[in-house]
C-alpha atoms as an extended CHARMM CRD file, in Angstrom:
* protein
*
        54  EXT
         1         1  MET       CA            -75.7800000000      221.9890000000       52.6640000000  PROA      1               0.0000000000
         2         2  SER       CA            -72.1210000000      221.3810000000       51.9130000000  PROA      2               0.0000000000
         3         3  ALA       CA            -70.6440000000      217.9250000000       52.4160000000  PROA      3               0.0000000000
         4         4  ALA       CA            -68.9590000000      217.1710000000       55.7520000000  PROA      4               0.0000000000
         5         5  SER       CA            -69.4360000000      220.7400000000       56.9310000000  PROA      5               0.0000000000
         6         6  SER       CA            -71.0230000000      219.9600000000       60.2820000000  PROA      6               0.0000000000
         7         7  PRO       CA            -68.7910000000      218.6600000000       63.0980000000  PROA      7               0.0000000000
         8         8  LEU       CA            -71.1100000000      215.6640000000       63.4360000000  PROA      8               0.0000000000
         9         9  GLU       CA            -70.5830000000      214.6190000000       59.8170000000  PROA      9               0.0000000000
        10        10  ARG       CA            -66.8480000000      215.0820000000       60.1410000000  PROA      10              0.0000000000
        11        11  GLU       CA            -66.8410000000      212.9440000000       63.3020000000  PROA      11              0.0000000000
        12        12  LEU       CA            -68.8330000000      210.2150000000       61.5760000000  PROA      12              0.0000000000
        13        13  ARG       CA            -66.4190000000      210.1460000000       58.6510000000  PROA      13              0.0000000000
        14        14  ARG       CA            -63.4630000000      209.9640000000       61.0530000000  PROA      14              0.0000000000
        15        15  MET       CA            -65.0550000000      207.0390000000       62.8910000000  PROA      15              0.0000000000
        16        16  GLU       CA            -65.5750000000      205.2070000000       59.5970000000  PROA      16              0.0000000000
        17        17  VAL       CA            -61.9350000000      205.6860000000       58.6350000000  PROA      17              0.0000000000
        18        18  ILE       CA            -60.7330000000      204.4400000000       62.0240000000  PROA      18              0.0000000000
        19        19  ALA       CA            -63.0120000000      201.3940000000       61.8510000000  PROA      19              0.0000000000
        20        20  ARG       CA            -61.7800000000      200.5380000000       58.3540000000  PROA      20              0.0000000000
        21        21  ARG       CA            -58.1540000000      200.8860000000       59.4450000000  PROA      21              0.0000000000
        22        22  GLU       CA            -58.8160000000      198.5860000000       62.4100000000  PROA      22              0.0000000000
        23        23  GLN       CA            -60.4310000000      196.0080000000       60.1110000000  PROA      23              0.0000000000
        24        24  LEU       CA            -57.4620000000      196.1080000000       57.7500000000  PROA      24              0.0000000000
        25        25  ARG       CA            -55.0230000000      195.6190000000       60.6240000000  PROA      25              0.0000000000
        26        26  LEU       CA            -57.0320000000      192.6270000000       61.8640000000  PROA      26              0.0000000000
        27        27  VAL       CA            -57.1470000000      191.0880000000       58.3760000000  PROA      27              0.0000000000
        28        28  GLY       CA            -53.4160000000      191.6720000000       57.9690000000  PROA      28              0.0000000000
        29        29  ARG       CA            -52.7600000000      189.8700000000       61.2370000000  PROA      29              0.0000000000
        30        30  VAL       CA            -55.0030000000      186.8770000000       60.4470000000  PROA      30              0.0000000000
        31        31  LEU       CA            -54.3690000000      186.2800000000       56.7260000000  PROA      31              0.0000000000
        32        32  PRO       CA            -50.7280000000      185.0780000000       56.9930000000  PROA      32              0.0000000000
        33        33  ARG       CA            -51.7440000000      182.5120000000       59.6080000000  PROA      33              0.0000000000
        34        34  VAL       CA            -54.5490000000      181.1810000000       57.4260000000  PROA      34              0.0000000000
        35        35  ALA       CA            -52.2330000000      181.0190000000       54.4030000000  PROA      35              0.0000000000
        36        36  GLU       CA            -49.6400000000      179.1490000000       56.4740000000  PROA      36              0.0000000000
        37        37  ARG       CA            -52.2260000000      176.6360000000       57.6790000000  PROA      37              0.0000000000
        38        38  ARG       CA            -53.4380000000      176.1050000000       54.1050000000  PROA      38              0.0000000000
        39        39  ARG       CA            -49.8670000000      175.5770000000       52.9030000000  PROA      39              0.0000000000
        40        40  TRP       CA            -49.3910000000      172.9460000000       55.5980000000  PROA      40              0.0000000000
        41        41  ALA       CA            -52.6210000000      171.2460000000       54.5300000000  PROA      41              0.0000000000
        42        42  ASP       CA            -51.6060000000      171.2720000000       50.8430000000  PROA      42              0.0000000000
        43        43  ALA       CA            -48.0340000000      170.0940000000       51.4360000000  PROA      43              0.0000000000
        44        44  PRO       CA            -47.3760000000      166.3480000000       51.0680000000  PROA      44              0.0000000000
        45        45  ARG       CA            -47.4090000000      164.7090000000       54.4820000000  PROA      45              0.0000000000
        46        46  ARG       CA            -43.8710000000      164.6680000000       55.7760000000  PROA      46              0.0000000000
        47        47  GLN       CA            -43.1190000000      163.1180000000       59.1220000000  PROA      47              0.0000000000
        48        48  SER       CA            -42.4690000000      165.9040000000       61.5600000000  PROA      48              0.0000000000
        49        49  PRO       CA            -39.6000000000      165.4620000000       64.0520000000  PROA      49              0.0000000000
        50        50  THR       CA            -42.0960000000      165.0200000000       66.8830000000  PROA      50              0.0000000000
        51        51  THR       CA            -43.9630000000      162.1230000000       65.2640000000  PROA      51              0.0000000000
        52        52  ALA       CA            -40.7340000000      160.5220000000       63.9810000000  PROA      52              0.0000000000
        53        53  ALA       CA            -39.3240000000      160.4680000000       67.5120000000  PROA      53              0.0000000000
        54        54  ARG       CA            -42.2770000000      158.5020000000       68.8380000000  PROA      54              0.0000000000
């Protein structure tokens, strides 16, 4: 039996590729936000304009 010869196998492989691409897109969307939040947490506490106004 040759690899990925049957339409079913080809379909399965295509589904895997699509799923992986979707995962990567999701990670790419979420990672910058998490990094930004971490940078805010690590930064020395400056008074933001909103708290300074109060």
